N, C-alpha and C positions, 0 to 999 in steps of 0.2 A: 229458828225452827230447824229441827234435825231432818235428815233424809226420810226417816220413818214417818215422822209427822207430816211431811209434805206428801208422801205417797198415800197416807190414810185419810188425810183431810178431805179430798174430793169424794170419798166414800161415806162421809158423814161421821167418821170415827175421830173422836177427840183424844189425844194422847196427853197424859199428865204424868210427869216423872216424880218418883218419891224415893228417898234414900232411907234405908233401915240399918240399924247398927248390927243386927244379927239375924240369922234365919228364923228363930222362933217368933220374933216380932213380925217379920214378914208373913209368916204362915198364919199368925193370929189375925193380921189385917185381911188376909184372904178369907179366913173363917167367918169374919163378921161382914164380909161383902164390900170392904173398902178397897180391894185390890183384885185385879183380874189375872195378872201374869207376874211371875217373879222367878228369880233363880236363887237357890240356896245350896248348901253343901249336902252331903249324903245323909248325915245323921238327923237333922231337924225334921224331915218328913216322917222318919220312923217314929220319933217321939210324938209327933202330931197325930199320926194314925193310931198310936197306942192310946191316946186320950180321946179318940172318937172323931177327930177332925177328918173329913173326907178330902183327900187331896190326891191328885194324879201327877206323876212325874215320869220323866224318861231320861 
């Protein structure tokens, strides 16, 4: 169990880790509701938004 998992577990938040081969696949997982948080490069969110996928990034 990682430090993040240990800190969130008492709050009732279950952390499950997933690996993606590239940003577009990660953003599609977010689009269909299979993923809540992820990190990608600069370009994938631009293309995702161009196709109508709602995503927020900072």
